[in-house]
Residue frames as a rotation matrix with the C-alpha (Angstrom) as fourth column:
MET 1
-0.755 0.559 -0.342 -100.56
-0.569 -0.300 0.766 -29.30
0.325 0.773 0.544 -68.62
VAL 2
-0.269 0.758 0.594 -104.09
-0.694 0.275 -0.665 -30.37
-0.667 -0.592 0.452 -67.72
ASN 3
-0.959 -0.007 0.284 -105.26
0.147 0.844 0.516 -33.69
-0.243 0.537 -0.808 -69.09
LYS 4
-0.619 0.754 -0.220 -108.37
-0.774 -0.537 0.335 -33.05
0.134 0.377 0.916 -71.17
ASN 5
0.217 0.670 -0.710 -109.61
-0.369 0.730 0.576 -36.62
0.904 0.137 0.405 -70.70
VAL 6
-0.400 -0.375 0.836 -109.52
-0.897 -0.027 -0.441 -36.94
0.187 -0.927 -0.325 -66.94
ASN 7
0.766 0.543 -0.345 -109.74
-0.454 0.836 0.307 -40.68
0.455 -0.078 0.887 -66.24
SER 8
-0.072 -0.924 0.375 -107.15
-0.933 -0.070 -0.353 -41.41
0.352 -0.375 -0.858 -63.60
LYS 9
0.231 0.077 -0.970 -106.28
-0.001 0.997 0.079 -45.03
0.973 -0.017 0.231 -62.93
ASN 10
-0.793 -0.576 -0.200 -104.75
0.227 0.025 -0.974 -43.97
0.566 -0.817 0.111 -59.64
LEU 11
-0.757 0.577 0.305 -107.97
-0.636 -0.546 -0.545 -42.31
-0.148 -0.607 0.781 -58.54
GLU 12
-0.871 0.459 0.176 -110.16
0.489 0.847 0.209 -44.87
-0.053 0.268 -0.962 -60.27
VAL 13
-0.018 0.877 -0.481 -112.64
0.347 -0.446 -0.825 -42.15
-0.938 -0.182 -0.296 -61.14
ILE 14
-0.483 -0.018 0.875 -114.04
0.862 -0.185 0.472 -40.71
0.153 0.983 0.105 -64.33
VAL 15
-0.429 0.291 -0.855 -114.85
0.264 -0.865 -0.427 -36.99
-0.864 -0.409 0.294 -64.52
GLN 16
-0.701 0.284 0.654 -117.48
0.678 -0.017 0.735 -35.75
0.220 0.959 -0.180 -66.95
ILE 17
-0.789 0.558 0.257 -120.30
-0.544 -0.829 0.130 -33.26
0.286 -0.037 0.958 -67.49
ALA 18
-0.743 0.562 0.364 -123.43
-0.016 0.528 -0.849 -34.31
-0.670 -0.637 -0.383 -65.60
SER 19
-0.767 0.636 -0.083 -126.54
-0.058 0.060 0.996 -35.54
0.639 0.769 -0.009 -67.40
LEU 20
-0.042 0.854 0.519 -130.10
-0.804 -0.337 0.490 -35.55
0.594 -0.396 0.700 -66.07
ARG 21
0.617 0.318 -0.720 -129.81
0.022 0.907 0.420 -39.13
0.786 -0.275 0.553 -64.85
ASP 22
-0.340 -0.845 -0.413 -127.02
0.577 0.159 -0.801 -37.98
0.743 -0.511 0.433 -62.50
SER 23
-0.115 0.304 0.946 -129.19
-0.387 -0.890 0.239 -35.50
0.915 -0.339 0.220 -60.55
SER 24
0.877 0.480 -0.022 -130.04
-0.177 0.367 0.913 -37.93
0.446 -0.797 0.407 -57.73
GLY 25
0.433 -0.805 -0.405 -126.37
0.847 0.518 -0.125 -38.88
0.310 -0.289 0.906 -57.27
ILE 26
-0.423 -0.541 0.727 -125.38
0.303 -0.840 -0.450 -35.21
0.854 0.030 0.519 -57.16
HIS 27
0.310 0.642 0.701 -128.05
-0.527 -0.498 0.689 -34.50
0.791 -0.583 0.185 -54.58
ASN 28
0.899 -0.017 -0.437 -126.81
0.305 0.742 0.598 -37.42
0.314 -0.671 0.672 -52.50
ALA 29
-0.066 -0.997 -0.043 -123.24
0.850 -0.034 -0.525 -36.09
0.522 -0.071 0.850 -52.60
LEU 30
-0.290 0.060 0.955 -124.55
-0.207 -0.978 -0.001 -32.72
0.934 -0.198 0.296 -51.41
LYS 31
0.671 0.699 0.246 -126.57
-0.387 0.048 0.921 -34.19
0.632 -0.713 0.303 -48.54
GLN 32
0.620 -0.473 -0.626 -123.58
0.669 0.735 0.107 -36.11
0.409 -0.485 0.773 -47.20
ASN 33
-0.509 -0.857 -0.079 -121.73
0.800 -0.437 -0.411 -32.83
0.318 -0.272 0.908 -46.60
LEU 34
-0.086 0.547 0.832 -124.60
0.057 -0.831 0.553 -30.44
0.995 0.095 0.040 -45.93
ILE 35
-0.606 -0.063 -0.793 -124.58
0.791 0.061 -0.609 -28.95
0.087 -0.996 0.013 -42.46
GLU 36
0.172 0.770 0.614 -127.66
0.534 -0.597 0.599 -26.91
0.828 0.225 -0.514 -41.72
ILE 37
-0.712 -0.425 -0.559 -126.94
0.702 -0.417 -0.577 -23.91
0.012 -0.803 0.595 -39.52
ARG 38
0.326 0.929 0.174 -129.99
0.888 -0.364 0.282 -21.94
0.325 0.062 -0.944 -38.45
ASP 39
0.949 -0.025 0.313 -128.11
-0.124 -0.945 0.302 -19.38
0.289 -0.326 -0.900 -36.38
PHE 40
0.183 -0.972 -0.148 -124.33
0.277 0.195 -0.941 -19.01
0.943 0.131 0.305 -36.28
ASP 41
-0.219 -0.285 0.933 -124.58
-0.651 -0.670 -0.357 -17.09
0.727 -0.686 -0.039 -33.01
GLU 42
0.570 0.575 0.587 -126.10
-0.820 0.345 0.458 -20.08
0.060 -0.742 0.668 -31.19
ILE 43
0.720 -0.337 -0.607 -123.48
0.111 0.919 -0.378 -22.72
0.685 0.204 0.699 -31.95
THR 44
0.905 -0.411 -0.111 -120.92
0.130 0.019 0.991 -23.63
-0.405 -0.912 0.071 -29.29
ASP 45
0.354 -0.869 -0.347 -117.20
-0.848 -0.454 0.273 -22.91
-0.395 0.197 -0.897 -29.53
GLN 46
-0.390 -0.487 0.781 -116.55
-0.188 0.873 0.450 -26.64
-0.901 0.028 -0.433 -30.03
GLN 47
0.399 0.631 0.665 -119.12
0.604 0.365 -0.708 -26.83
-0.689 0.685 -0.236 -32.85
ARG 48
0.880 -0.104 -0.464 -117.61
-0.331 -0.833 -0.442 -23.73
-0.341 0.543 -0.767 -34.42
LYS 49
-0.094 -0.996 -0.005 -114.12
-0.785 0.071 0.616 -25.26
-0.613 0.062 -0.788 -34.45
GLU 50
-0.299 0.028 0.954 -115.39
0.252 0.966 0.051 -28.55
-0.920 0.256 -0.296 -35.90
LEU 51
0.719 0.643 0.263 -117.24
0.456 -0.152 -0.877 -26.73
-0.524 0.751 -0.403 -38.70
GLU 52
0.660 -0.544 -0.518 -114.25
-0.647 -0.762 -0.024 -24.53
-0.382 0.351 -0.855 -39.49
ASP 53
-0.342 -0.897 0.281 -111.90
-0.650 0.442 0.619 -27.51
-0.679 0.029 -0.733 -39.71
ARG 54
-0.310 0.299 0.903 -114.25
0.417 0.896 -0.153 -29.85
-0.854 0.329 -0.402 -41.55
GLY 55
-0.985 0.095 -0.143 -115.83
-0.172 -0.542 0.823 -27.33
0.001 0.835 0.550 -43.91
PHE 56
-0.410 0.909 0.081 -119.52
0.379 0.250 -0.891 -26.92
-0.830 -0.334 -0.447 -44.61
LEU 57
-0.869 0.333 0.366 -122.13
0.275 -0.289 0.917 -26.36
0.412 0.897 0.160 -47.29
ARG 58
-0.803 0.544 -0.245 -125.25
0.038 -0.363 -0.931 -24.35
-0.595 -0.757 0.271 -46.50
LYS 59
-0.524 0.631 -0.572 -127.42
-0.851 -0.397 0.343 -24.45
-0.010 0.667 0.745 -49.60
GLU 60
-0.680 0.370 0.633 -130.17
0.048 0.884 -0.465 -26.97
-0.732 -0.286 -0.618 -48.90
VAL 61
-0.272 0.552 -0.788 -131.96
-0.944 -0.311 0.108 -27.76
-0.185 0.774 0.605 -52.17
ASP 62
0.408 0.486 0.773 -133.84
-0.310 0.870 -0.383 -30.70
-0.859 -0.084 0.505 -53.63
GLU 63
-0.259 -0.535 0.804 -132.95
0.507 0.633 0.585 -32.98
-0.822 0.559 0.107 -56.52
GLU 64
0.579 0.572 0.581 -135.03
0.795 -0.237 -0.559 -30.92
-0.182 0.785 -0.592 -58.97
PHE 65
0.757 -0.381 -0.530 -132.67
-0.247 -0.919 0.307 -27.98
-0.605 -0.101 -0.790 -58.36
TYR 66
-0.286 -0.951 0.121 -129.83
-0.283 0.204 0.937 -29.98
-0.916 0.234 -0.327 -59.90
ALA 67
-0.059 0.359 0.932 -131.99
0.824 0.544 -0.157 -31.27
-0.563 0.759 -0.328 -62.73
GLN 68
0.906 0.423 0.027 -132.66
0.380 -0.783 -0.493 -27.65
-0.188 0.457 -0.870 -63.72
LEU 69
0.461 -0.823 -0.333 -129.01
-0.443 -0.538 0.717 -26.72
-0.769 -0.183 -0.613 -63.19
ILE 70
-0.309 -0.587 0.748 -127.84
0.296 0.688 0.663 -29.48
-0.904 0.426 -0.039 -65.54
GLN 71
0.186 0.513 0.838 -130.15
0.951 0.119 -0.284 -28.21
-0.245 0.850 -0.466 -68.28
ASP 72
0.862 0.091 -0.500 -129.01
0.078 -0.996 -0.047 -24.57
-0.502 0.002 -0.865 -67.99
VAL 73
0.696 -0.595 0.403 -126.53
0.614 0.201 -0.763 -23.82
0.373 0.779 0.505 -70.79
ASN 74
0.365 -0.552 0.750 -124.91
-0.318 -0.831 -0.456 -21.05
0.875 -0.072 -0.479 -68.74
LYS 75
0.322 -0.275 0.906 -124.13
-0.922 0.128 0.366 -23.36
-0.216 -0.953 -0.213 -65.83
LYS 76
0.077 -0.374 -0.924 -122.05
-0.497 0.789 -0.361 -26.50
0.864 0.487 -0.126 -65.71
VAL 77
0.610 0.053 0.791 -122.11
-0.739 0.398 0.543 -29.39
-0.286 -0.916 0.282 -63.29
TYR 78
-0.058 -0.723 -0.688 -119.05
-0.689 0.529 -0.497 -31.63
0.723 0.445 -0.529 -63.38
ILE 79
0.772 0.376 0.512 -119.20
-0.631 0.546 0.551 -35.02
-0.072 -0.749 0.659 -61.68
ALA 80
-0.502 -0.848 -0.168 -116.77
-0.833 0.527 -0.170 -37.74
0.232 0.054 -0.971 -60.65
LYS 81
0.699 0.713 -0.051 -117.89
-0.688 0.691 0.222 -41.37
0.194 -0.120 0.974 -60.77
ASN 82
-0.139 -0.712 0.688 -116.28
-0.701 0.561 0.439 -44.49
-0.699 -0.422 -0.578 -59.40
LYS 83
-0.917 -0.328 -0.228 -115.88
-0.389 0.606 0.694 -47.72
-0.089 0.725 -0.683 -61.35
ARG 84
-0.630 0.752 0.193 -119.45
0.640 0.644 -0.419 -48.77
-0.440 -0.141 -0.887 -60.48
GLY 85
-0.494 0.425 0.759 -120.79
0.565 -0.506 0.651 -45.57
0.661 0.751 0.010 -62.00
ASP 86
0.412 0.610 -0.677 -121.79
0.911 -0.268 0.314 -43.98
0.010 -0.746 -0.666 -58.69
VAL 87
0.430 -0.227 0.874 -121.47
0.086 -0.953 -0.290 -40.20
0.899 0.200 -0.390 -58.35
ILE 88
0.274 -0.414 -0.868 -118.82
0.944 0.288 0.161 -39.60
0.183 -0.864 0.470 -55.69
GLY 89
-0.308 -0.333 -0.891 -118.45
0.555 -0.824 0.116 -35.86
-0.773 -0.459 0.439 -56.09
PHE 90
0.308 0.428 0.850 -119.50
0.933 -0.311 -0.182 -32.83
0.186 0.849 -0.495 -58.09
ALA 91
-0.634 -0.380 -0.674 -118.80
0.475 -0.878 0.048 -29.17
-0.610 -0.290 0.737 -58.72
SER 92
0.439 0.781 0.444 -121.26
0.885 -0.291 -0.363 -26.56
-0.154 0.553 -0.819 -60.00
ILE 93
-0.646 -0.702 -0.301 -119.89
0.563 -0.704 0.433 -23.58
-0.515 0.110 0.850 -61.90
TYR 94
0.454 0.886 -0.093 -121.99
0.668 -0.408 -0.623 -20.56
-0.590 0.221 -0.777 -62.90
ASN 95
-0.786 -0.606 0.121 -121.44
0.530 -0.559 0.638 -18.31
-0.319 0.565 0.761 -65.88
ASN 96
0.014 0.926 0.377 -124.94
0.964 -0.114 0.242 -16.83
0.267 0.359 -0.894 -65.92
GLU 97
-0.541 -0.250 0.803 -125.27
0.235 -0.962 -0.140 -13.03
0.808 0.113 0.579 -66.12
ILE 98
0.469 0.801 0.372 -128.10
-0.225 -0.298 0.928 -13.05
0.854 -0.519 0.040 -63.57
ASN 99
0.773 -0.222 -0.594 -126.02
0.605 0.540 0.586 -14.96
0.190 -0.812 0.552 -61.03
ILE 100
-0.311 -0.944 0.106 -123.00
0.886 -0.329 -0.328 -12.73
0.345 -0.008 0.939 -61.60
LYS 101
-0.245 0.313 0.917 -125.16
-0.070 -0.950 0.306 -9.62
0.967 0.010 0.255 -61.11
THR 102
0.806 0.578 -0.129 -126.45
0.037 0.168 0.985 -11.09
0.591 -0.799 0.114 -57.85
ILE 103
0.338 -0.780 -0.526 -122.90
0.937 0.328 0.116 -11.61
0.083 -0.532 0.843 -56.62
ARG 104
-0.549 -0.584 0.598 -121.87
0.579 -0.782 -0.232 -8.09
0.603 0.218 0.767 -57.59
LYS 105
0.145 0.705 0.694 -124.88
-0.240 -0.655 0.716 -6.72
0.960 -0.270 0.074 -55.73
THR 106
0.862 0.185 -0.472 -124.21
0.340 0.479 0.809 -8.84
0.375 -0.858 0.350 -52.63
LEU 107
-0.014 -0.950 -0.313 -120.55
0.999 -0.003 -0.035 -7.77
0.033 -0.313 0.949 -52.46
GLN 108
0.871 0.485 0.077 -121.22
0.478 -0.874 0.093 -4.27
0.112 -0.044 -0.993 -51.17
ASN 109
0.701 -0.713 -0.015 -117.61
-0.663 -0.660 0.354 -3.61
-0.262 -0.238 -0.935 -50.18
LEU 110
0.869 -0.486 -0.092 -114.51
0.369 0.761 -0.533 -5.04
0.329 0.429 0.841 -51.82
HIS 111
0.693 -0.720 0.028 -111.04
-0.493 -0.445 0.748 -4.96
-0.526 -0.532 -0.664 -50.30
ILE 112
0.655 -0.439 0.615 -108.73
0.684 0.691 -0.233 -5.78
-0.323 0.573 0.753 -53.19
LYS 113
0.158 -0.708 -0.689 -105.41
0.016 -0.696 0.718 -4.09
-0.987 -0.124 -0.099 -53.93
ASP 114
-0.743 -0.465 0.481 -105.00
0.425 0.227 0.876 -5.33
-0.517 0.855 0.028 -57.50
LYS 115
-0.401 0.600 -0.692 -106.88
-0.536 -0.766 -0.354 -2.85
-0.743 0.229 0.629 -59.73
GLU 116
-0.673 0.102 -0.732 -107.18
-0.662 0.360 0.658 -5.35
0.330 0.928 -0.175 -62.57
ILE 117
-0.820 0.375 -0.433 -108.87
0.463 0.879 -0.116 -7.94
0.337 -0.296 -0.894 -60.36
LEU 118
-0.606 0.612 -0.509 -111.08
0.222 -0.484 -0.847 -5.29
-0.764 -0.625 0.157 -58.79
ASP 119
-0.488 0.392 -0.780 -112.20
-0.803 -0.553 0.224 -4.22
-0.343 0.735 0.585 -62.25
LEU 120
-0.840 0.145 -0.524 -112.94
-0.174 0.841 0.512 -7.84
0.515 0.521 -0.681 -63.17
LEU 121
-0.745 0.521 -0.417 -115.31
0.666 0.540 -0.515 -8.18
-0.043 -0.661 -0.749 -60.24
VAL 122
-0.296 0.644 -0.706 -117.17
0.316 -0.631 -0.708 -4.88
-0.901 -0.433 -0.016 -60.59
ASN 123
-0.646 -0.012 -0.764 -117.10
-0.610 -0.593 0.525 -4.06
-0.459 0.805 0.376 -64.32
GLU 124
0.224 0.870 0.439 -120.34
-0.300 0.490 -0.819 -5.33
-0.927 0.052 0.371 -65.90
LYS 125
0.628 -0.042 -0.777 -118.62
-0.779 -0.021 -0.627 -5.56
0.010 0.999 -0.046 -69.29
ARG 126
-0.445 -0.866 -0.229 -116.21
-0.820 0.497 -0.286 -8.17
0.362 0.061 -0.930 -67.99
LYS 127
0.605 0.703 -0.374 -116.99
-0.559 0.709 0.429 -11.82
0.567 -0.050 0.822 -67.44
PHE 128
-0.662 -0.718 0.213 -115.99
-0.712 0.515 -0.477 -14.40
0.233 -0.467 -0.853 -64.90
ALA 129
0.191 0.662 -0.725 -117.33
-0.113 0.748 0.654 -17.75
0.975 -0.043 0.218 -63.77
TYR 130
-0.251 -0.336 0.908 -117.64
-0.926 -0.188 -0.326 -18.75
0.280 -0.923 -0.265 -60.17
LEU 131
-0.657 -0.079 -0.749 -117.36
0.059 0.986 -0.156 -22.02
0.751 -0.147 -0.644 -58.34
ASP 132
0.049 0.806 0.590 -120.65
-0.706 -0.390 0.592 -22.24
0.707 -0.445 0.550 -56.46
GLN 133
0.652 0.190 0.734 -120.40
-0.689 0.551 0.470 -25.67
-0.315 -0.812 0.491 -54.84
ILE 134
-0.115 -0.569 -0.814 -118.00
-0.601 0.692 -0.399 -28.56
0.791 0.444 -0.422 -54.67
SER 135
0.307 0.325 0.895 -118.87
-0.917 0.354 0.186 -31.64
-0.256 -0.877 0.406 -52.65
ILE 136
-0.355 -0.491 -0.796 -117.08
-0.600 0.772 -0.208 -34.97
0.717 0.404 -0.569 -52.41
VAL 137
0.729 0.598 -0.333 -118.60
-0.184 0.640 0.746 -38.03
0.659 -0.483 0.576 -50.72
PRO 138
0.693 -0.449 0.563 -116.75
-0.710 -0.290 0.642 -38.37
-0.125 -0.845 -0.520 -47.37
GLU 139
0.654 -0.458 0.602 -115.07
0.151 0.859 0.489 -41.74
-0.742 -0.229 0.631 -48.07
PHE 140
0.466 -0.476 0.746 -113.46
0.878 0.145 -0.457 -40.27
0.109 0.867 0.485 -51.22
GLN 141
0.982 -0.102 0.161 -112.28
-0.118 -0.989 0.092 -37.00
0.150 -0.110 -0.983 -49.70
ARG 142
0.450 -0.890 0.076 -108.55
-0.712 -0.306 0.632 -36.12
-0.539 -0.338 -0.771 -49.65
LYS 143
0.121 -0.389 0.913 -107.88
0.360 0.875 0.325 -38.54
-0.925 0.289 0.246 -52.50
GLY 144
-0.807 -0.547 -0.221 -107.62
0.057 -0.445 0.894 -36.05
-0.587 0.709 0.390 -55.36
VAL 145
-0.259 0.786 0.562 -111.22
0.941 0.336 -0.036 -36.32
-0.217 0.519 -0.826 -56.56
GLY 146
0.623 0.503 -0.599 -111.93
0.428 -0.860 -0.278 -32.61
-0.655 -0.083 -0.751 -56.14
THR 147
-0.182 -0.795 -0.579 -108.71
-0.313 -0.511 0.801 -31.74
-0.932 0.327 -0.156 -57.96
ALA 148
-0.793 -0.092 0.602 -109.62
0.452 0.572 0.684 -34.05
-0.407 0.815 -0.412 -60.86
ILE 149
0.248 0.952 0.178 -113.04
0.917 -0.171 -0.361 -32.40
-0.313 0.253 -0.916 -61.16
LEU 150
0.564 -0.054 -0.824 -111.51
0.016 -0.997 0.076 -28.93
-0.825 -0.056 -0.562 -61.20
GLU 151
-0.559 -0.827 -0.054 -108.89
-0.095 -0.001 0.995 -29.90
-0.823 0.562 -0.078 -63.78
LYS 152
-0.474 0.480 0.738 -111.63
0.854 0.454 0.254 -31.08
-0.213 0.751 -0.626 -66.12
ALA 153
0.586 0.768 -0.258 -113.57
0.705 -0.641 -0.304 -27.83
-0.399 -0.004 -0.917 -65.60
LEU 154
0.237 -0.563 -0.791 -110.56
-0.088 -0.824 0.560 -25.60
-0.968 -0.063 -0.245 -66.20
VAL 155
-0.694 -0.452 0.560 -109.96
0.461 0.318 0.829 -27.14
-0.553 0.833 -0.013 -69.61
GLU 156
-0.250 0.735 0.630 -113.36
0.944 0.040 0.328 -25.87
0.216 0.676 -0.704 -70.72
ILE 157
0.709 0.476 -0.521 -113.41
0.614 -0.780 0.123 -22.47
-0.348 -0.407 -0.845 -69.01
ASN 158
-0.060 -0.751 0.658 -111.74
0.917 -0.301 -0.261 -19.61
0.394 0.588 0.707 -70.89
ILE 159
0.279 0.135 0.951 -112.52
-0.197 -0.961 0.194 -16.86
0.940 -0.242 -0.241 -68.38
PRO 160
-0.703 -0.601 0.380 -111.30
-0.476 0.000 -0.879 -16.40
0.529 -0.799 -0.286 -64.79
LEU 161
0.123 0.690 -0.713 -112.83
0.358 0.639 0.681 -18.76
0.926 -0.339 -0.168 -62.22
VAL 162
-0.476 -0.208 0.854 -113.67
-0.560 -0.677 -0.477 -17.11
0.678 -0.706 0.206 -58.90
ALA 163
-0.092 0.436 -0.895 -114.52
0.633 0.719 0.285 -18.69
0.768 -0.541 -0.342 -55.55
PHE 164
-0.111 0.155 0.982 -116.07
-0.592 -0.804 0.060 -16.92
0.798 -0.575 0.181 -52.58
ILE 165
-0.270 -0.103 -0.957 -115.28
0.524 0.818 -0.236 -18.62
0.808 -0.565 -0.167 -49.26
VAL 166
0.721 0.644 0.255 -117.16
0.118 -0.478 0.871 -17.63
0.683 -0.597 -0.421 -46.12
LYS 167
-0.499 -0.866 0.023 -114.97
0.226 -0.155 -0.962 -15.88
0.837 -0.474 0.273 -43.54
LEU 168
-0.947 0.321 0.000 -117.64
-0.096 -0.283 -0.954 -14.39
-0.307 -0.904 0.299 -41.30
PRO 169
0.459 0.140 0.877 -119.89
-0.837 -0.263 0.480 -15.20
0.298 -0.955 -0.003 -39.47
LEU 170
0.666 -0.290 0.687 -118.08
-0.216 0.807 0.550 -18.56
-0.714 -0.515 0.475 -39.56
MET 171
-0.017 -0.797 -0.603 -114.73
-0.934 -0.203 0.293 -19.22
-0.356 0.569 -0.741 -41.22
ASN 172
0.959 0.266 0.096 -114.80
-0.200 0.879 -0.433 -22.09
-0.199 0.396 0.896 -43.73
LYS 173
0.241 -0.970 0.024 -111.15
-0.757 -0.172 0.631 -22.88
-0.608 -0.170 -0.776 -43.07
ALA 174
-0.080 -0.261 0.962 -111.19
0.213 0.938 0.272 -26.31
-0.974 0.227 -0.019 -44.72
SER 175
0.726 0.423 0.542 -112.53
0.611 -0.036 -0.790 -24.86
-0.315 0.905 -0.285 -47.97
ALA 176
0.860 -0.451 -0.238 -110.00
-0.485 -0.868 -0.108 -22.03
-0.158 0.209 -0.965 -47.98
LEU 177
-0.010 -0.914 0.406 -107.12
-0.556 0.343 0.757 -24.47
-0.831 -0.218 -0.511 -47.48
TRP 178
0.147 0.129 0.981 -108.40
0.554 0.810 -0.190 -26.71
-0.819 0.572 0.047 -50.29
HIS 179
0.956 0.247 0.161 -108.63
0.273 -0.536 -0.799 -23.81
-0.110 0.807 -0.580 -52.75
GLU 180
0.553 -0.823 -0.128 -105.10
-0.778 -0.565 0.275 -22.72
-0.299 -0.053 -0.953 -51.88
HIS 181
-0.021 -0.560 0.828 -103.84
-0.189 0.815 0.547 -26.30
-0.982 -0.145 -0.123 -52.22
ILE 182
0.216 0.178 0.960 -105.13
0.778 0.563 -0.279 -26.63
-0.591 0.807 -0.017 -55.79
GLY 183
-0.545 -0.708 0.449 -103.73
0.832 -0.392 0.393 -23.31
-0.102 0.588 0.803 -56.93
PHE 184
0.543 0.710 0.449 -106.38
0.685 -0.683 0.252 -20.65
0.486 0.171 -0.857 -56.34
GLU 185
-0.630 -0.759 0.163 -104.90
0.563 -0.592 -0.577 -17.27
0.535 -0.271 0.800 -55.42
LEU 186
0.188 0.633 -0.751 -106.30
0.944 -0.329 -0.041 -15.29
-0.273 -0.701 -0.659 -52.50
VAL 187
-0.384 -0.328 0.863 -106.83
0.720 -0.692 0.057 -11.79
0.578 0.644 0.502 -53.93
GLY 188
-0.821 0.106 0.562 -108.78
-0.340 -0.880 -0.331 -10.04
0.459 -0.462 0.758 -51.18
THR 189
-0.747 0.630 -0.212 -112.04
0.584 0.470 -0.661 -9.99
-0.317 -0.618 -0.719 -49.27
GLY 190
-0.665 0.633 0.396 -115.56
-0.129 -0.621 0.773 -8.74
0.735 0.463 0.495 -49.75
ASP 191
-0.860 0.436 -0.265 -118.47
0.405 0.266 -0.875 -8.12
-0.311 -0.860 -0.405 -47.41
GLY 192
-0.702 0.711 0.039 -122.17
-0.518 -0.547 0.658 -7.46
0.489 0.442 0.752 -47.61
ASP 193
-0.303 0.709 0.637 -125.60
-0.765 0.218 -0.607 -8.61
-0.569 -0.671 0.476 -46.52
TYR 194
-0.711 0.114 -0.694 -126.73
-0.422 0.720 0.551 -12.11
0.562 0.685 -0.463 -47.44
LYS 195
-0.125 0.799 -0.588 -130.18
0.423 0.579 0.697 -13.36
0.898 -0.162 -0.410 -46.44
GLY 196
0.719 0.554 0.420 -130.48
-0.019 -0.588 0.808 -10.63
0.695 -0.589 -0.412 -43.85
LYS 197
0.850 -0.481 -0.217 -127.14
0.333 0.170 0.927 -11.27
-0.409 -0.860 0.304 -42.15
LYS 198
0.641 -0.697 -0.322 -123.75
-0.746 -0.664 -0.049 -9.62
-0.180 0.272 -0.945 -42.41
PHE 199
0.852 -0.391 0.348 -121.22
0.424 0.906 -0.020 -11.79
-0.308 0.164 0.937 -44.26
GLU 200
0.369 -0.799 -0.475 -117.57
-0.807 -0.529 0.264 -11.53
-0.462 0.286 -0.839 -45.21
TRP 201
0.964 -0.004 0.264 -115.92
0.134 0.868 -0.477 -13.65
-0.228 0.496 0.838 -47.90
LEU 202
-0.136 -0.989 -0.056 -112.40
-0.140 -0.037 0.989 -14.54
-0.981 0.143 -0.134 -48.90
ILE 203
0.813 0.420 -0.403 -112.07
-0.409 -0.080 -0.909 -14.12
-0.414 0.904 0.107 -52.67
TYR 204
-0.151 -0.832 0.533 -109.98
0.003 0.539 0.842 -16.60
-0.988 0.129 -0.079 -54.63
ILE 205
0.639 0.288 -0.713 -109.20
-0.682 -0.216 -0.699 -16.60
-0.355 0.933 0.058 -58.37
LYS 206
0.096 -0.564 0.820 -107.86
0.249 0.812 0.528 -19.37
-0.964 0.153 0.219 -60.59
């Protein structure tokens, strides 16, 4: 059973919903893991392997983006803080109809055997939330912080939570392994055009 008051002494972190004063800390956690890739086709084989194994985030936004996100009632930002009150990680989860419509439009082809899951993703009458970003400050990675954040979120989400992990043009292997480790189920793949380039995603559901 998930602990509704996530405050692990072992982790020495507190997980909670973000407030406006946390926007700069969230942005900092993003920047520490953001890897800007202008053109996947131009990176070397060594760079490709390092990115696949380490994982990467590609959405470069400013602090105001998170300030607006925090104030949106259809989106939630969960944060983990250390004992000093510093933000050491966050996850943003979207439940906004506009964002869901954008995803459904982007996923031009779905390769999913389970008809129930396929219907969930394409049927406009059905709802799901999706995990847009999760970023943990490097020194706190692999210590259960991401898991603690997700546990807190799952207590408050009463619809399926979906994650879309990039497979092509560059496999986000580290992210896929993390999602599998914390109990997401790989249900299929999807592909489509995103920002003028062909993409393929692994689709996970929790």
